[in-house]
N, C-alpha and C positions, 0 to 999 in steps of 0.2 A: 644370820639367823632370821627366820620369819617372825614378823611382828605379831601375827595372829595364828594360833595353833588350834586345830581341831582335836577333839579327844583322842581319836584313833591315830593322830599324827604324833602324839606326845612321846611314845617310846623311841621313835626315830630321831625326833628333835633333841631329846635328852642325850642320846648317843652322839649326835653331831656336836653337841656342846662339849661333851667329854673329850672328843677328838680335838676340837678347837682349843680347849684348855690345855691339853697335853702338848700340842704344837707350840703354843705360846710359852708354856713352862719350859719346854726343851730349849727353845730359842733364847729365852732370857737367862736360863741357868747353864747353858752350854752343855746339856746332857743329851746323850744319844737315846732317843726313844722311837726311832723309826720302825723297829720290829713290832713294838706294842701298838703304835699307831696303825700300821698296816693290818695287824690282826683285828683291830676295832673297825677299820674301814671295810674289811671283808664281812665282818659281822653285821655292819650297817647295811651293806648292799643286799645281803641275804634277808635281813629283816624287812627292808623296803619292798623287795620283790614279794615276800610272803604277805605283807599287809595289803599292798596295792593290787595284787592279783586276785584278792578275795574280798573286794569291797562289796558291801550291800548296796542296794539301790538308793537307800536313804543317805548313805555315806557319799555316794556320787552326787546326789543333790547338794549336799553340804559343800563338796569341792566346787561345784558349779557356782555356788554363791560366795566362795571365798573372797574376802575383801581385797586380797592382793592379786586376784586373777586378772589377766589382761582384759580390757574392755574393747569395744569396737574401734574407738579412736586409736587405741594403742596398736591394734593389729594393722589398721590402715597406715599409720605412720611407719611401722616396721616393715610392711610388705610393699609399699608403693613409694613413688616419688612425686613431688610437685602437687600435693593434694591441695585443691582449692575448694573450700566449703561453700555450699550454696544454701540460701536461707529462704524460709517462708513458703506458704502454700498459695499466695496471691489472692486469698479469700478472707483470712481472719488474722493469723499471726504466725510467728515462727515457733514451732514446737521443739524445745531443746532435748526432748527424749528421743528424737530421731535425728540423726545427722546424715549428711550426704554431700557429694561433690565429685568433681572430676579429678582424676589422677592418672599417672602413668604406672602401669603394672607390667613389669618385665618388658618395658619398651613399647607397650600397647596401651593406647588411651582407653580408659574404662570409667564407668560411673560406679562409685561406691555408695552404698546406703546401709545404715545399721542403727539398731537401738543403742542408746548410750546411757549408762548409769553414771553415778557420781561417786567420788570418794570423800567420805566425811559428810556431816549433816548439812552444811551449807551447800555443797555441790550437789548432793542428792536432792535437796529441795529445788535447786535450779534445774536439774534434769528430771524432776518428778519421779525419782527412783527408777528411771528407765521405763515408765509406763506412759505410752503415747496417748494424746488426745486425738480427736478426728483430724485436726489440722496437721498432725504428724503424718498420718497415713496419706493425706492429700498432698502434702509436700513430697513424700516418697513417690507418689504416682506422677506428680509434675516432673520430678527428676528423671523418672523412667521415660516420660515423653520426650525429654531433652535427649536422652540416650538414643532413642529411636530416631530422632531427627538427624543426629550426627552419626548414626550407625555404630554406637558404642556398646559393647557388652556390659551387663550389669552384674556387679558382685555385691551380694547382700550378706550382712552379718547379723544373726539373730541372737538377742540376749535380753529378754524381758520377763518380769514376773507376771505380765499380762497387760492388756489395754486398760487405761484408767477408767474406773467404774463410777466416777462422780456424776452428779446431776448435770453439771455444765456440759460434760462430754456427751452425755445422752441427749441433751437438748440440741447439740450441734450435729447429731447424727453419727454417733460412734459406730453403730452396727452397719449403717449404710456405707460409711467410708471404708470399712473393712471388706464388706461384700463387693463394693465396686473394685477394690484392689484385686480381689480374687478373680473377678471377671476379666479385668484388663490385663493382669499379669499372665493369665492363661493363654492370651493371644498376642503377646508382645513379640514383634518380629526380630528380636535380637536375643543372643544367648543370655540366660539368667542362671547364675550359680549361687545357691544358698548354702551358707555355712552356719550351723548352730554352734556358737562358741561358748555359751553359758546356759542360761535358762531359756526354755522355749515353751511358754505357757499359753495355751488356749488360742483364741482368735487374735490375741495380741501379738503372737508370734506368726501365725498364719497370714496375718494382714500384709506381711512382706515376705511370705514364705513359699510362694509358688514359683517353681523354677524347673529348669531342664535337669539339674543335678542337685540333690540335697546331701551335703556333707554334714557330719556331726562329730565334734570333738569327743574323744573317748570319755571324758568325765563331765559332759554336759547332760541335760535332761530335756525331754520334749513330751508334752502330754496335753490332753484336752482340758485339764485343770491341775492346779498345784496340789501337792500332797496334803497341805494344810486345808485347802478348800474342800477337797474330797472328804477328809476326816471330819470336818465341821458338818458336812451334809449327812454323811452316813452314820457317824458315831456321836455327833454333837460334841466332839472333843478334839481340838486341834493337836493335842498331845499324841493322838493316834496317827500322826503324819507318817512315821516310819512304816507302819502297817499299810497305809494307803499307798505309799510309794511302791511297795512290793506288789500290791494288787493292780496298780495302774500300769506296771511294766514301763517305767519312764526312762530306763537306761538305754544307752546306745545299742547294746547288744540286742535288747528287746525290739527296738525299732527296726534294726537291720533284719531280724528274723521275720518281722511282720511286713517287710518291704515298704515301710513308710519312708525310710532314708535309703540312699544308694551306697554310702561308704562311711566307715568309721575312720576318723583321722586320729592316729596315736598321739599321745601327749608325752612330754618328758616324764621320767619316773617321779612320782609324787604329785603330779598335776602341773598344769600350765603355769601356775603361780610360782613354782619353784624355778622355772627357767623360761620366762616369757619370750626371750629372743629365739630360743630353740623352738618353742611352740609356734611362733610366727613363721619361722623358716619351714617347718614341716607343713603347716597349713598352706603357705604360699606355693610350695611344690605341688601339692594336690590340686589347688585351684588352677595353677598353670597347666597342669596335665589335662584337666578337664576342659579348660578354655581352648587349648590348642585343638582338641577334638571337635568341640562345638562350633568353632569358627569356620570349619570346613563345610558345615551344613547350610542349606538354603533356609530362608525364613519359613517357607511352607513346610519343610520337613521338621524344623524346630517346633513349630506350633502343633503339628500333627502328633509328634512323639510326646510332647509335653501333656497334651490332652489325654492321650492314651495312658500315660504314666499314672496320672491322678485318677482316671476312671477305673483303672484296674486294681486300685487299693481296696482292701477289705474282702470279706466273703459274704455272699448273699445267695438266696435261692428265690425262684419265682413260683 
């Protein structure tokens, strides 16, 4: 049973508990309850499909933030072999909110980079809640340079509530670090695959979010600002976050229709936190498919298509 339950998950979790209790009672009392259990399992499946096929945008934001949801390091360990983490930006320090390193992905050497949150108060403080400082983006850019040197494709996992907005981060050039990454990533001569696996907030996400293909997990979100931040600005009330999420169109389906992302990656029923192994398996298959296609393209074609992709976003008139 999940440790943390969202409000809209409660009906399914309660039914799962009833099924588990019946199984345990039948086993301990040697009573045949298979028909009753089967009936409840069918009811559970129907209820799950009904709930998770009609989620609001705010409910998807809540799923993206679920404390049991897999984080970047979890995906890297489940999708790759021989991961060797690399540290530091060679200028200031090692930012623990961004991780990266070399690994074998499906037999192919790759460079992995991603935001990393923590579980529990102590680890969240260590990871700064997944909010990078400038040195985190500079570390990511250094690792991308290493990937170019050895002609390795770059796989990036996005999951951040935003870049850290503290005074120290601003003093060390937060905006410049993000802007430089946008510029350099746009012309990196190796394949770049972006996967939004949780939260994708503002420049904090975009700072490592420029690539040839942008994938987005079904229950992740991606926006110029968080729903709470938007609500605080427009209504001066963070409690209006659900309304803001609807207005911002933060869900994967919205981003797909706006052509900001290229593909929605389905999650196990109930969200990635219900079956992290299966979620990683699905994501790995999608990344492998895109990587095989991109590896056949020359650096010149990659850069040209990447620039065209981002220049074509949005609607404007002259």
